[in-house]
C-alpha positions in Angstrom: 0.0 0.0 0.0 1.6 3.3 -1.0 1.4 5.9 1.7 0.9 8.7 -0.9 -2.1 6.8 -2.7 -5.2 8.9 -2.6 -7.9 7.8 -0.3 -11.5 7.9 -1.6 -13.7 10.1 0.6 -17.1 9.6 -0.9 -19.2 6.5 -0.2 -19.6 4.3 -3.3 -23.3 3.9 -4.5 -25.3 1.1 -3.0 -24.7 -2.3 -4.8 -28.2 -3.5 -4.4 -31.7 -2.0 -4.7 -33.9 -2.6 -1.7 -37.6 -3.3 -2.4 -40.4 -1.1 -1.0 -41.2 -2.4 2.5 -43.0 -1.8 5.8 -41.0 -2.2 9.0 -43.1 -2.7 12.3 -40.9 -2.1 15.3 -42.4 -3.8 18.4 -41.1 -2.1 21.5 -40.9 1.4 19.8 -40.8 3.2 23.1 -37.6 1.5 24.1 -34.0 2.7 24.1 -33.0 0.3 21.2 -35.5 1.9 18.9 -34.5 5.4 19.8 -30.7 4.9 20.0 -30.1 2.4 17.2 -32.9 1.4 15.0 -34.5 4.6 13.8 -31.1 6.5 13.6 -29.8 3.5 11.4 -32.8 3.7 9.2 -32.4 7.5 8.9 -28.7 6.9 8.0 -29.7 4.5 5.3 -32.1 7.1 3.8 -29.2 9.8 4.0 -27.1 7.4 1.9 -29.8 6.8 -0.6 -29.8 3.2 0.3 -33.5 2.9 0.9 -36.2 2.6 -1.8 -38.3 5.6 -2.8 -41.3 4.5 -0.8 -41.3 2.7 2.6 -43.1 2.9 6.0 -41.8 2.5 9.6 -44.5 1.7 12.2 -43.8 1.9 15.8 -45.7 -0.6 17.9 -45.9 -0.1 21.7 -48.2 -0.1 24.6 -48.4 3.7 25.5 -50.9 5.7 23.5 -49.4 8.6 21.5 -50.0 10.3 18.2 -47.8 10.1 15.1 -46.4 13.6 15.8 -45.4 12.8 19.4 -43.6 9.7 18.1 -41.8 11.5 15.3 -40.5 14.1 17.8 -39.2 11.4 20.1 -37.5 9.7 17.2 -36.0 13.1 16.0 -34.6 13.6 19.5 -33.0 10.2 19.3 -31.4 10.9 15.9 -30.2 14.2 17.2 -28.5 12.5 20.1 -27.3 9.2 18.8 -27.0 9.3 14.9 -23.6 9.6 13.3 -25.4 12.3 11.2 -26.3 14.5 14.1 -27.4 17.3 14.1 -30.4 16.3 11.9 -30.3 17.9 8.5 -33.6 19.7 7.8 -34.0 18.2 4.3 -33.2 14.8 5.4 -35.7 15.0 8.3 -38.4 16.4 5.9 -38.0 13.5 3.6 -37.9 10.9 6.6 -40.8 12.1 8.9 -43.7 11.1 6.7 -42.4 7.5 6.8 -42.8 7.3 10.6 -46.2 6.5 12.2 -47.4 4.9 15.5 -49.7 2.2 16.4 -50.6 1.6 20.1 -51.4 -1.8 21.3 -50.6 -4.4 24.0 -48.3 -7.3 22.8 -51.0 -9.8 24.0 -54.0 -8.1 22.5 -55.4 -9.9 19.4 -57.3 -6.7 18.5 -54.2 -4.7 18.2 -52.8 -7.1 15.6 -56.1 -7.2 13.8 -55.9 -3.3 13.4 -52.3 -3.6 12.4 -53.3 -6.1 9.7 -55.8 -3.6 8.3 -53.2 -0.9 8.3 -50.7 -3.2 6.4 -53.4 -4.2 4.0 -54.2 -0.4 3.2 -50.4 0.3 2.6 -50.3 -2.7 0.3 -53.4 -1.5 -1.6 -52.5 2.3 -1.8 -48.7 2.3 -2.0 -47.8 -1.3 -3.1 -45.8 -1.9 0.2 -46.2 -5.7 0.4 -42.9 -6.7 2.0 -43.3 -6.8 5.8 -40.6 -6.9 8.3 -41.4 -7.3 12.1 -38.6 -6.2 14.3 -38.9 -7.3 17.9 -37.0 -4.7 20.0 -38.6 -6.2 23.1 -37.7 -8.3 26.1 -36.9 -11.8 25.0 -39.9 -12.9 27.0 -42.0 -11.5 24.3 -40.3 -13.1 21.3 -42.5 -16.1 21.1 -45.9 -14.5 22.2 -45.5 -11.6 19.7 -44.7 -14.1 16.8 -47.6 -16.3 17.9 -50.0 -13.3 17.8 -48.6 -12.3 14.3 -49.2 -15.8 13.1 -52.7 -15.9 14.6 -53.4 -12.8 12.7 -52.2 -14.2 9.6 -49.2 -11.8 9.2 -46.6 -14.3 9.4 -46.6 -18.0 8.3 -44.5 -20.8 6.9 -45.6 -19.8 3.4 -45.7 -16.1 3.8 -42.7 -13.8 2.9 -42.9 -11.7 6.0 -39.6 -11.7 8.0 -39.1 -11.4 11.7 -35.9 -9.9 13.3 -35.1 -10.7 16.9 -32.5 -9.3 19.3 -30.2 -11.2 21.5 -30.3 -12.9 24.0 -31.7 -15.9 22.2 -32.6 -17.9 25.3 -30.7 -17.8 28.6 -29.5 -21.3 28.4 -29.5 -24.3 26.1 -32.9 -25.7 27.1 -34.7 -22.2 26.8 -33.0 -21.7 23.4 -34.2 -25.1 22.3 -37.7 -24.1 23.4 -37.6 -20.8 21.6 -36.5 -22.4 18.4 -39.4 -24.8 18.6 -41.9 -22.0 19.3 -40.8 -19.7 16.6 -40.4 -22.5 14.0 -44.0 -23.5 14.6 -45.0 -20.1 13.2 -42.4 -19.3 10.4 -39.6 -20.9 8.5 -35.9 -20.4 9.5 -35.2 -18.6 6.2 -37.6 -15.8 7.4 -36.2 -15.6 10.9 -33.2 -13.2 11.3 -31.4 -13.3 14.8 -29.4 -10.1 15.0 -25.9 -9.8 16.5 -24.6 -6.3 15.9 -21.0 -7.4 16.0 -21.5 -9.1 12.6 -22.5 -5.8 11.2 -19.1 -4.3 11.9 -17.1 -3.7 8.7 -14.0 -5.3 10.0 -15.9 -8.4 10.9 -17.4 -8.6 7.4 -14.0 -8.1 6.0 -12.7 -11.2 7.7 -14.2 -13.3 4.8 -12.7 -11.1 2.2 -9.4 -10.9 4.0 -9.1 -14.7 4.3 -10.6 -15.9 1.1 -10.0 -13.1 -1.4 -6.2 -13.2 -0.9 -4.1 -16.3 -1.9 -1.2 -15.5 0.6 -3.1 -16.2 3.7 -4.8 -19.6 3.2 -1.6 -21.6 3.0 -0.5 -20.5 6.4 -4.0 -20.3 8.2 -3.5 -23.6 10.0 -1.7 -25.5 12.8 1.5 -25.7 10.7 2.4 -22.1 11.2 0.0 -20.7 13.8 0.9 -21.1 17.5 -2.2 -19.6 19.0 -5.2 -17.3 18.4 -6.3 -14.6 20.8 -9.8 -12.9 20.7 -10.4 -10.0 23.0 -13.5 -7.9 23.5 -12.7 -5.4 26.3 -14.9 -2.7 27.6 -13.6 0.2 29.7 -16.7 1.1 31.4 -18.2 -0.8 34.3 -21.8 -1.9 34.5 -23.0 1.6 35.4 -26.8 1.8 35.8 -27.2 -1.7 34.2 -26.5 -3.6 37.4 -29.9 -5.2 37.8 -29.8 -6.5 34.2 -26.1 -7.5 34.1 -26.1 -9.3 37.6 -28.5 -11.7 36.2 -26.5 -12.3 32.9 -22.7 -12.1 33.3 -19.9 -11.9 30.7 -20.4 -15.6 29.5 -24.0 -15.1 28.4 -23.7 -11.4 27.5 -20.6 -11.7 25.3 -19.1 -15.1 24.9 -22.2 -17.0 23.8 -22.9 -14.6 20.9 -20.3 -12.1 19.9 -17.2 -14.1 20.8 -18.4 -17.4 19.4 -19.3 -15.7 16.1 -15.7 -14.2 15.9 -14.2 -17.5 16.6 -16.2 -19.3 14.1 -15.5 -16.8 11.3 -11.8 -16.8 12.2 -11.6 -20.6 12.2 -13.9 -21.7 9.5 -13.1 -23.5 6.3 -13.6 -21.9 2.9 -17.4 -22.1 2.0 -18.5 -23.5 -1.4 -19.9 -20.0 -2.2 -20.8 -16.8 -0.6 -24.5 -17.8 0.0 -25.7 -17.4 3.6 -26.4 -21.2 3.8 -22.8 -22.1 2.8 -21.3 -19.7 5.2 -23.5 -20.6 8.2 -22.7 -24.4 7.4 -18.9 -23.7 7.8 -19.4 -21.7 10.9 -21.5 -24.5 12.5 -18.8 -27.0 11.7 -16.4 -25.0 13.8 -18.6 -24.9 16.8 -19.4 -28.7 16.4 -15.7 -29.4 16.5 -15.3 -27.8 19.9 -15.7 -30.7 22.5 -18.2 -30.2 25.3 -15.9 -29.3 28.2 -15.9 -31.5 31.3 -15.7 -30.0 34.8 -11.9 -30.7 35.1 -11.4 -29.1 31.8 -13.4 -26.0 32.8 -11.4 -25.5 35.9 -8.1 -25.9 34.1 -8.8 -23.8 31.0 -11.3 -21.0 32.1 -11.3 -18.1 34.4 -14.2 -16.1 35.9 -13.7 -12.9 37.7 -15.2 -9.7 39.0 -13.7 -6.1 39.0 -13.2 -4.8 42.5 -16.1 -2.8 43.5 -18.7 -4.5 41.4 -20.7 -5.8 44.2 -21.1 -2.2 45.5 -22.6 -1.2 42.0 -26.1 0.0 41.9 -28.8 -2.7 42.1 -26.1 -5.5 42.3 -26.4 -8.2 44.8 -23.7 -7.6 47.5 -23.0 -11.5 47.5 -23.0 -11.7 43.7 -20.9 -14.4 42.0 -21.7 -13.0 38.5 -18.6 -12.7 36.4 -17.8 -9.5 34.9 -14.8 -11.0 33.1 -14.4 -14.4 31.5 -11.3 -16.0 29.8 -11.2 -19.4 28.2 -9.0 -21.6 26.2 -10.8 -23.5 23.4 -9.5 -26.4 21.3 -11.0 -27.0 17.9 -10.7 -30.7 17.2 -10.4 -30.8 13.5 -7.6 -31.1 10.8 -6.9 -27.5 10.4 -6.7 -26.4 14.0 -5.6 -29.5 16.0 -3.2 -28.4 18.8 -3.8 -24.7 18.3 -5.4 -23.0 21.4 -7.9 -20.3 20.8 -7.7 -17.9 23.8 -10.9 -15.8 24.4 -11.3 -13.0 26.9 -13.9 -10.4 27.7 -14.6 -8.1 30.5 -15.8 -4.8 31.9 -13.8 -2.0 33.6 -10.6 -3.1 31.8 -7.6 -1.0 30.6 -9.1 0.2 27.4 -11.8 -0.4 24.9 -10.7 -2.9 22.3 -12.0 -5.6 20.1 -9.2 -7.4 18.4 -8.3 -10.8 16.9 -4.5 -11.7 17.1 -3.1 -14.5 15.0 0.2 -15.5 16.8 2.6 -17.5 14.4 5.1 -20.0 15.5 8.4 -18.8 16.6 11.0 -19.0 13.9 14.1 -21.2 14.4 16.8 -19.2 16.3 19.9 -21.0 15.0 20.9 -18.1 12.8 20.7 -15.5 15.4 21.2 -17.4 18.7 24.5 -15.9 19.5 23.2 -12.4 19.4 19.7 -12.8 20.5 19.3 -16.2 22.2 16.1 -18.3 21.7 13.6 -15.6 22.0 13.1 -14.0 18.6 9.7 -12.3 18.6 6.9 -14.3 17.1 5.2 -12.8 14.1 1.7 -11.8 14.7 -1.4 -10.4 12.8 -3.8 -8.1 14.6 -7.3 -7.7 13.1 -8.7 -4.8 15.0 -12.4 -4.4 15.1 -12.6 -1.3 17.2 -11.4 1.2 17.7 -9.2 2.3 14.7 -10.4 -0.5 12.5 -7.6 -2.2 10.5 -5.2 -5.0 10.1 -1.6 -4.8 11.4 1.2 -7.3 10.7 4.1 -7.6 13.1 7.4 -9.0 11.9 11.1 -8.8 12.8 13.5 -6.3 11.1 17.2 -5.3 11.6 17.7 -2.0 13.2 19.6 0.4 11.1 23.3 0.7 12.0 23.1 -2.1 14.7 23.2 -5.9 14.7 20.0 -6.3 16.5 16.5 -7.1 15.7 13.4 -5.1 16.4 9.7 -6.0 15.9 8.0 -3.5 13.6 4.5 -3.1 12.5 3.1 -2.9 8.9 -0.3 -1.3 9.1 -3.5 -1.2 7.1 -6.1 1.4 8.4 -9.6 1.5 7.2 -10.0 5.2 7.8 -6.7 6.2 6.0 -7.5 3.8 2.9 -11.3 4.4 2.5 -12.0 7.6 4.1 -13.7 8.3 7.5 -17.2 6.9 6.5 -18.1 3.7 7.9 -21.8 2.7 8.2 -23.2 1.8 11.6 -23.5 -2.0 12.2 -27.3 -1.7 12.4 -27.5 0.1 9.1 -25.9 -2.7 7.4 -27.9 -5.4 9.2 -31.3 -3.6 8.7 -30.4 -3.3 5.0 -29.7 -7.0 4.9 -32.9 -7.8 6.6 -34.9 -5.7 4.2 -33.0 -7.2 1.3 -33.5 -10.7 2.7 -29.9 -11.6 3.1 -29.3 -13.6 6.4 -25.5 -14.1 6.0 -24.7 -11.7 8.9 -27.3 -13.2 11.1 -27.1 -16.2 13.3 -28.8 -19.5 12.4 -30.7 -21.9 14.9 -28.0 -24.4 15.0 -25.2 -21.9 15.6 -27.1 -20.5 18.6 -27.7 -24.0 20.1 -24.0 -25.1 19.5 -22.7 -21.9 21.3 -25.2 -22.5 24.2 -23.9 -26.2 24.4 -20.4 -24.9 25.1 -21.3 -21.9 27.3 -23.7 -24.0 29.5 -21.0 -26.6 30.1 -18.5 -23.9 31.3 -21.1 -22.3 33.6 -21.9 -25.6 35.1 -18.3 -26.3 35.7 -18.1 -23.0 37.5 -20.6 -24.0 40.2 -19.1 -23.8 43.7 -15.8 -22.4 42.3 -14.3 -19.2 43.6 -14.6 -15.9 41.7 -11.3 -14.2 41.0 -10.9 -10.4 41.5 -9.2 -7.8 39.3 -8.4 -4.2 39.5 -10.4 -1.6 37.6 -8.4 -0.3 34.7 -6.3 -3.5 34.5 -6.3 -6.2 31.8 -7.9 -8.8 34.1 -7.0 -11.1 36.8 -3.7 -12.8 37.4 -5.4 -16.3 36.9 -6.0 -15.5 33.3 -2.2 -14.7 32.8 -1.3 -18.0 34.5 -3.7 -20.0 32.3 -1.6 -18.9 29.2 1.7 -19.1 31.1 1.0 -22.8 31.7 1.2 -23.2 27.9 4.3 -21.1 27.4 2.2 -18.3 26.1 1.1 -14.9 27.2 -1.7 -12.3 26.4 -0.5 -10.0 23.6 -0.2 -6.4 24.9 -2.9 -4.6 22.8 -1.5 -1.3 23.8 2.0 -2.2 22.5 1.3 -4.9 19.9 4.7 -5.0 18.2 6.1 -7.3 20.7 4.7 -10.8 20.9 
């Protein structure tokens, strides 16, 4: 990459044409709608990525008029959108698309009146593609879909789509039951389980990075890779979300979904094609290749911890054993990855905010340089940074000018430098995919269940085991460092990544 090459600043035109649609957002009075969904739809319109005609209907219990709903959404866009403050022309074009429908989630009459509204939109404006977005508590996923099915708005032979947020169940049995309940009402092909991490540009680029370049595939295996480290770190603590988080914890909040998705994309085999089915098939194979960990394995290869002061947080049980940090070593028992440990860690109140995949290559033979440098030449490493400062960095050894010594150096590709500052929000990409009908970046039922199989076994192995502590602003507990040290490894310093 030439450092003087011009970087395009404009966004390329959309590569697909989205059909006219109606999106009904259940839970329209909640934070998710205000902070993410409507700002994302507003961003798509700004980028000319939406069709000429569409409709967004907010569905919630509290009675209100269209104008009140629109003003609430405008306030959300002004506060949370990447396009803030709201451009007057953009808003003028967007506001007629927003309407509100009051109703209880368990009231058949509310769905009957919604059906009439949708029928009128189909007749008068030709809006026949329906997307039902469940921005609700997971407890309402099955009841809302069942009401939609009873009203004839979704069905196994209807094209309507349903989008649900995480968490998809709170353990393996509940996830199984939810799959059964939803599949009784609609096909898997019309069910979109959203994980916003998969909407990040750098996560999407993993497929292209691995399979659109011939130089990586020959080395992407146990022959040359020593270990893989996946980190999702948050700098903030639980804040005001203590009541929610204390019933969930890091394993269920982050590992079961985000981190298992990153693991499966990093480790998957080349798919037969870029269809959603082929990509999901390969991701599931990775998860199925991870043995169900037994209790003794859990205790030797996982760590759970809390940051100091967590139990004094607002609405947190003073005797809580909920983990705010989890680290685990995963073995993928297949031909490509046999013997290569995948180290995963996630936590709150850590040193910095970072999401990064580090591929650590095997150490080179030291015979040529043993006299000068001993046996500890730095290992090459590839850093795939998801946030912040999205990009890919390759660390390798180089001779220092004027000296007979080696120093690790960093060759960097930065998204912002190469493609300009624009990067669509994850929800923009995912909502566009849902409207288009592309489920590639959503999770399939078997992926969810396999991830729960692994996570449930680890959580069961933690029963009656102590919870470690770590300092706020650190990179986690000493026990996590010791877990890697037992393998002759260490966590890569994400703040100084040139030394591995």
